SEVOZA-154579 format. One record per residue (C-alpha): x, y, z; residue number from 1. Coordinates in steps of 0.02 Angstrom, whole numbers, plus 50000, padded with zeros to 5 digits. Each point is the difference from the previous one (the first is absolute). Example, Ala and Ser with C-alpha at 12.3 -4.5 7.8 and 13.67 -1.06 7.14 Angstrom:
<markes>
       X       Y       Z   seq
   50615   49775   50390     1
   50069   50172   49967     2
</markes>
This chain:
<markes>
       X       Y       Z   seq
   52754   58872   45433     1
   50024   49797   50088     2
   49870   50028   50126     3
   49906   50017   49821     4
   50088   49815   49945     5
   49963   49939   50167     6
   49808   50050   49976     7
   50002   49924   49848     8
   50097   49860   50043     9
   49873   49958   50191    10
   49848   50030   49879    11
   50055   49854   49896    12
   50034   49891   50139    13
   49825   50035   50084    14
   49896   49961   49847    15
   50112   49851   49941    16
   50055   50058   49842    17
   50168   49927   50089    18
   50081   49916   50152    19
   50095   50068   50107    20
   50169   49913   49965    21
   49985   50070   49811    22
   50141   50126   49954    23
   49941   50123   49901    24
   50138   50140   49920    25
   49924   50176   49954    26
   50038   49996   49825    27
   49917   49805   50003    28
   49842   49971   49878    29
   49846   49957   50086    30
   49912   49959   49870    31
   50138   49860   49917    32
   50050   49930   50196    33
   49809   49962   50016    34
   49969   50097   50132    35
   49870   50110   49939    36
   49875   49988   49837    37
   49878   50104   49929    38
   49873   49985   50145    39
   50141   50042   50130    40
   50061   50135   49898    41
   49829   50077   50044    42
   49989   49972   50168    43
   50178   50069   50031    44
   49936   50151   49916    45
   49841   50015   50125    46
   50111   49948   50124    47
   50134   50169   49970    48
   49856   50117   49961    49
   49916   49979   50167    50
   50168   49984   50100    51
   50084   50147   49931    52
   49854   50109   49937    53
   50037   50018   49840    54
   49910   49952   49786    55
   50113   49936   49905    56
   49965   50093   49815    57
   49967   49851   49880    58
   50171   50053   49892    59
   50081   49932   50158    60
   49909   49863   49973    61
   50161   49893   49914    62
   50137   49843   50074    63
   50128   50135   50027    64
   49892   50058   50144    65
   49916   49824   50047    66
   50130   49877   49976    67
   50127   50003   50118    68
   50048   50097   50164    69
   50074   50129   49977    70
   49891   50050   49845    71
   49837   49994   50129    72
   50126   50111   50136    73
   50038   50123   49822    74
   49816   49995   50011    75
   49950   50079   50163    76
   50148   50105   50029    77
   49956   50097   49827    78
   49796   49986   50055    79
   50010   50072   50166    80
   50120   50133   49954    81
</markes>
């Protein structure tokens, strides 16, 4: 699971959502910390779908899964099993 978190962090940094000095804990809110907005979340969803060859069901498009590194990692783990 750590490699998934690192992939997401790399994506956020490479896509200029955060800079290399920003520290983010697993459960920090991406929206409340100003890292992502609704458009950014859509771009992140596209990245996840392509990178992990998954489709994200509508019922999983919630802040529980898309507002923290831990939530995103949990989503990917569930959908790739």
